[in-house]
N, C-alpha and C positions, 0 to 999 in steps of 0.2 A: 472785516474789511478785505482781508486777503482772499477770502473765498469768493468775493464778488468780482475779482479781477478776471478769472477765466470767463465768467458769464458776460461781463462787460466787453471783453475782447471778442467773444463770439458774436455778440449783438452788433458790434461795430463792423466786423468783417461781413456779416450778413447784410447789414445796411449798405455798406459800400458796394457789394455785389448787385443789390437791387438798384441802387442809384446808377451804377455802371450800365445795367441793362436798360433803364429808363432813358439815360442820356443817349444811348445808342439808337433807340427807337425814335427818339424825338428829332435827331439830327440826320437820320438816314431814311432814304426812301425805300430801302430794302428791309423786310421784316426778318426777325430772328428765326432761323430754321431750327429743326430738331437738334442738329449737331451743335449749334451755338448754345442752345438752351441746356443740353446735357453738359457741355463744357463749363457753363456758368454754375450748374448745379453741383459740380464736383468741388468747387472752391470752398463752400462751407464745410464739406467733409474733410478736406485737407486742413482747414483751420481747426476743426475738432481734433483731428489726429495730432496736430502740432501742440495744442493745448494739453491734451491728455498725455502725450509723450513727455513733455517737460514736467507736468505734475507728477507723473510716475517717477521720473528721474530724480526729482526733488524729494519725493517721499522715501525713495530708497537711500537717500543720504550718502551718496558716494559708494564706496565698496566696489566689489566686482560687478554686481548686477547694475548698480547705479551708474558706474562709469560707462558700461556698455549701452545703457538706456540713454545716457546723455549724448553719446556719439550718434546713436540712432536718431535722436531728436534733432540734432543739427543736420543730419542727412535729410530729414523731413523738411527742415527749413529751406534747404537748397532746392529740394524737389517742389515745394510749394511756390517758391519764387519762379522756378522754371515753368510751372504750369500757369502761373499768372502771366508770365511773358508770352507763352503760347496763346493764351486767350486774347491778349491784347493784339498780338500779331494776326490772329485769325479773324477777329471781329472788326478791328479798326484798320487792318492792313498796315500796321506800324511796328516794325521790328526794332526794338529798343537797342539790342546789341549791334546790329548793322548800322543803325543811325548814329550811335555814339562812337563806335570804334571802326566803322568801315566794313566793307564786305568780307575781306579775308580775316581780319582780327575778330570781327563779330562771330564768324563761324567757329574760329578756334576757341573763343570764350564760351560759346554755347557747348562745344565739345568738352571743354574742361569742366563746366558745370555738371554735365551728365556723368562724367567720370567721378567727380567729387561726390555726387549723390550716391552713385552705386558703391563707391569706396567707403564712404562713411556708413552707409547702411550695412554693407557686408562686415565691416570691422565691428560695428555695434552688435550685430547678431552673433558674430564669432565670439566676442567677449562674453555675451550672455550665455552662449552655448558652453564655453569653457567654464564659466562660473557655475553652471547648473550640473556640470559633470564632476561631482564631488567624489 
């Protein structure tokens, strides 16, 4: 049963992206251009990266490599959420951060999310690098 979770998660993420694209085309008079299509196509690959990064971190069972991979996986989570936010802002012209927190605070939160993604990724890669340098 545990082995079906990544597959189920992937199918659900792909389905949600297809439904998002269908909802957009049914409610909009404007068609999806190449930029929007490529933006939507990156979402399943981000989902796959998330799934396999957490699977790899779990399989490594902690330790130096596992802790680095776990930090890297959490960096991918923040990155995937940021990319989802960008797609929603680009396709639907709805900026979640600015609508929830206002213009100024929304920009700061977006900046913090970027720094958090880069920081977690860098720290994860650094821990993996240090662990591989035996």
